[in-house]
C-alpha positions in Angstrom: 0.5 -92.3 120.8 2.3 -92.8 117.5 1.3 -96.0 115.7 4.2 -98.4 115.1 5.0 -99.5 111.6 3.1 -102.7 110.7 6.2 -104.8 110.7 6.8 -104.0 114.4 3.2 -104.8 115.2 3.5 -108.2 113.4 6.8 -109.0 115.1 5.4 -108.0 118.5 2.3 -110.1 118.0 4.2 -113.1 116.8 6.5 -112.9 119.9 3.6 -112.6 122.3 1.9 -115.6 120.7 5.0 -117.7 120.8 5.6 -116.7 124.4 2.1 -117.4 125.6 2.2 -120.8 123.9 5.5 -121.7 125.5 4.2 -120.7 128.9 1.3 -123.1 128.6 3.8 -125.9 127.6 6.2 -125.0 130.5 3.3 -125.2 132.9 2.1 -128.5 131.6 5.6 -130.1 131.8 6.4 -128.7 135.3 6.7 -131.6 137.8 5.6 -132.8 140.3 2.3 -130.9 140.4 -0.4 -132.2 142.7 -3.3 -133.7 140.9 -2.3 -132.1 137.6 -1.0 -133.4 134.3 2.8 -133.2 134.3 5.8 -135.0 132.8 5.1 -137.9 135.3 1.6 -138.7 134.1 -2.1 -137.6 133.9 -2.7 -136.7 137.6 -6.4 -136.9 138.5 -7.4 -136.8 134.8 -8.5 -139.8 132.7 -9.0 -137.8 129.5 -5.8 -135.7 129.5 -2.2 -136.3 128.8 0.9 -134.2 128.5 1.0 -134.8 124.7 -2.6 -133.6 124.5 -1.9 -130.5 126.6 1.0 -129.6 124.3 -1.0 -130.2 121.2 -3.7 -127.9 122.7 -1.1 -125.2 123.5 0.2 -125.2 119.9 -3.4 -125.0 118.5 -3.8 -121.6 120.4 -0.7 -119.8 118.9 -2.7 -118.4 116.0 -5.4 -117.2 118.5 -2.9 -115.4 120.7 -1.3 -113.8 117.6 -4.7 -112.6 116.3 -5.5 -111.2 119.8 -2.3 -109.3 119.8 -2.7 -107.9 116.3 -6.3 -106.8 116.9 -5.5 -105.2 120.3 -2.3 -103.3 119.3 -2.4 -99.8 120.8 -6.2 -99.8 121.1 -8.1 -98.5 124.1 -10.3 -100.7 126.3 -13.7 -100.2 124.8 -16.7 -102.4 123.9 -15.6 -102.9 120.4 -12.3 -104.4 121.4 -13.9 -106.4 124.2 -16.2 -108.0 121.7 -13.4 -108.7 119.3 -11.4 -110.3 122.0 -14.4 -112.4 123.1 -15.0 -113.6 119.5 -11.4 -114.5 118.9 -11.3 -116.3 122.3 -14.3 -118.4 121.4 -12.9 -119.2 117.9 -9.7 -120.2 119.7 -11.7 -122.5 122.0 -13.2 -124.2 118.9 -9.7 -124.7 117.4 -8.6 -126.2 120.7 -11.5 -128.6 120.8 -10.7 -129.8 117.3 -7.1 -130.3 118.2 -8.0 -132.3 121.4 -10.9 -134.3 120.0 -13.4 -132.4 122.2 -11.5 -132.3 125.5 -11.4 -129.0 127.4 -7.7 -128.6 128.0 -7.2 -124.8 128.2 -10.5 -122.9 128.3 -9.5 -121.1 131.5 -6.1 -120.3 130.1 -7.6 -118.9 126.9 -9.4 -116.4 129.1 -6.5 -115.4 131.4 -3.7 -115.5 128.8 -5.9 -114.1 126.1 -6.6 -111.0 128.2 -3.0 -110.6 129.2 -1.7 -111.0 125.6 -4.3 -108.4 124.5 -3.3 -106.1 127.3 0.4 -106.1 126.4 -0.5 -105.3 122.8 -2.9 -102.5 123.9 0.1 -101.0 125.7 2.1 -101.2 122.5 4.4 -103.9 124.0 5.0 -102.0 127.3 5.8 -104.9 129.5 5.4 -103.8 133.1 3.4 -106.5 134.8 1.3 -104.1 136.9 0.2 -102.1 134.0 -0.6 -105.2 131.9 -2.7 -106.7 134.7 -4.6 -103.4 135.2 -5.2 -103.0 131.5 -6.5 -106.6 131.3 -8.9 -105.8 134.2 -10.3 -102.8 132.3 -11.1 -105.1 129.4 -12.5 -107.9 131.6 -14.9 -105.5 133.2 -16.5 -104.6 129.9 -19.6 -106.6 128.8 -19.5 -108.9 125.8 -23.1 -109.3 124.5 -22.1 -112.1 122.2 -20.8 -114.3 125.0 -22.8 -117.6 125.3 -25.4 -117.6 128.1 -24.8 -121.2 129.1 -23.1 -121.9 132.4 -19.6 -123.6 132.3 -18.6 -126.0 135.1 -16.6 -123.2 136.6 -19.5 -120.7 136.5 -21.8 -123.3 138.1 -19.3 -123.8 140.9 -18.9 -120.1 141.6 -22.7 -119.8 141.9 -23.2 -123.0 143.9 -20.5 -122.1 146.4 -20.8 -118.3 146.1 -17.1 -117.8 145.5 -15.2 -115.7 143.0 -14.0 -117.4 139.8 -11.9 -116.7 136.7 -14.0 -113.7 135.7 -13.5 -112.0 139.0 -9.8 -112.8 139.1 -9.3 -111.0 135.8 -11.6 -108.1 136.8 -9.6 -107.5 140.0 -6.3 -107.4 137.9 -5.2 -110.9 138.8 -4.4 -110.6 142.5 -3.3 -114.2 142.8 -0.6 -113.5 140.2 0.4 -110.0 141.2 0.3 -110.4 145.0 1.2 -114.1 145.4 2.6 -116.0 142.5 4.9 -113.5 140.8 6.5 -112.3 144.1 6.9 -115.9 145.2 8.5 -117.0 141.9 11.1 -114.2 142.1 11.7 -114.7 145.9 12.3 -118.4 145.4 14.8 -117.7 142.6 16.6 -115.2 144.8 16.8 -117.7 147.6 18.6 -120.2 145.3 15.8 -122.5 144.2 16.0 -124.2 140.8 13.7 -122.7 138.2 11.3 -125.8 138.5 11.2 -125.4 142.3 10.5 -121.6 142.0 7.7 -122.3 139.6 6.2 -125.0 141.9 6.4 -122.5 144.8 4.6 -120.0 142.7 1.9 -122.6 142.1 1.6 -123.3 145.8 1.3 -119.5 146.5 -1.7 -119.4 144.1 -3.2 -122.6 145.7 -3.1 -121.3 149.2 -6.1 -119.0 148.7 -7.6 -119.5 145.2 -11.2 -120.7 145.1 -10.3 -123.1 142.3 -13.5 -123.9 140.5 -11.9 -127.0 138.9 -11.3 -128.4 142.4 -14.8 -127.3 143.6 -16.4 -129.0 140.6 -14.7 -132.3 141.2 -14.3 -132.5 145.0 -16.4 -129.7 146.6 -15.3 -127.7 149.7 -13.4 -130.7 151.1 -11.2 -130.7 148.1 -10.7 -126.9 148.2 -9.7 -127.0 151.9 -7.3 -129.8 151.3 -5.7 -127.9 148.4 -5.3 -124.7 150.3 -4.1 -126.3 153.5 -1.7 -128.6 151.6 -0.2 -125.7 149.6 0.3 -123.7 152.8 2.1 -126.6 154.4 4.5 -126.8 151.4 5.4 -123.1 151.7 5.5 -123.2 155.5 8.0 -126.0 155.3 10.3 -123.8 153.2 9.1 -124.5 149.7 9.9 -127.1 147.1 13.7 -126.6 147.5 13.6 -128.2 151.0 13.2 -131.9 151.8 10.3 -131.2 154.2 8.7 -129.0 151.5 9.1 -131.8 148.9 7.5 -134.3 151.4 4.6 -131.9 152.0 4.2 -131.6 148.2 4.1 -135.4 147.8 1.5 -135.6 150.6 -0.6 -133.0 148.8 -0.3 -134.9 145.6 -1.6 -138.1 147.2 -4.5 -136.2 148.8 -5.5 -134.5 145.5 -5.4 -137.9 143.7 -7.5 -139.6 146.4 -10.1 -136.8 146.1 -10.0 -136.9 142.3 -9.2 -133.2 142.5 -7.2 -131.2 140.0 -6.3 -127.5 140.6 -6.7 -126.6 136.9 -7.6 -123.0 137.7 -4.3 -122.6 139.7 -2.5 -124.1 136.7 -4.0 -121.6 134.3 -2.9 -118.8 136.6 0.6 -120.3 136.8 0.9 -120.2 133.0 -0.2 -116.6 133.1 2.3 -115.8 135.9 5.1 -117.3 133.7 3.9 -115.1 130.8 3.9 -111.9 132.8 7.4 -112.7 134.2 8.7 -113.3 130.7 7.2 -110.2 129.1 8.6 -108.1 131.9 12.1 -109.6 131.6 12.2 -110.9 128.0 16.0 -111.4 127.9 16.3 -113.4 131.2 17.2 -117.1 131.1 13.8 -118.0 132.5 
């Protein structure tokens, strides 16, 4: 494959970084999301706010840009995997500085970081399937420098014996490719507003994701409530219908009562918006 002139690499990397950042902001602002920070308030969180989420998103732009630059037209090998891991951890430190030590986007750095790298590895080729499969190749490779401590998410996957963010990426993001992206586009086709279509995509993820954020805060009871509630919204016709909106409000009340916040699903929604946008960069979405 012929290497592109450096100016095209820089421009492509800058666009990918800007797009990834905007998708994090769009996800944060989307309302009404059950148990999550949105433009109405802090959801089930005491340490998060919309302003903090947006500050965190902006702090990650340079990380996404570096990931894209370093990954441009490179194969999935150990050297790239270690570079991506190092840049992701450096991005996490920048995020923590920006948020005063609050973990706002650790899961999103993993998912979006891999996807940004994958688009760059493909030289900007923006077919969602190819991007997800390329990200999976990268996610399957070992990163010896990764810290050995268990995150809350990893602890939850071990305690409940369920797949987490790592497995989602290694399996080429099935919740995005098989659920969220098709639902997002179907809802748009059916005349939903963009916000309603995005909420439907979030529900599609929540129907089956083993969200470790929910498991960490509310155990299996919280996970069952999230999955059942999300199914009820879609079964009622989605967020464009009155009964769907009522089911969504009911799910929101349940999540708040359980102190549960589907942060894993939110990360995957931001990644869904990113793949949608890189595949159709000139659309109004």
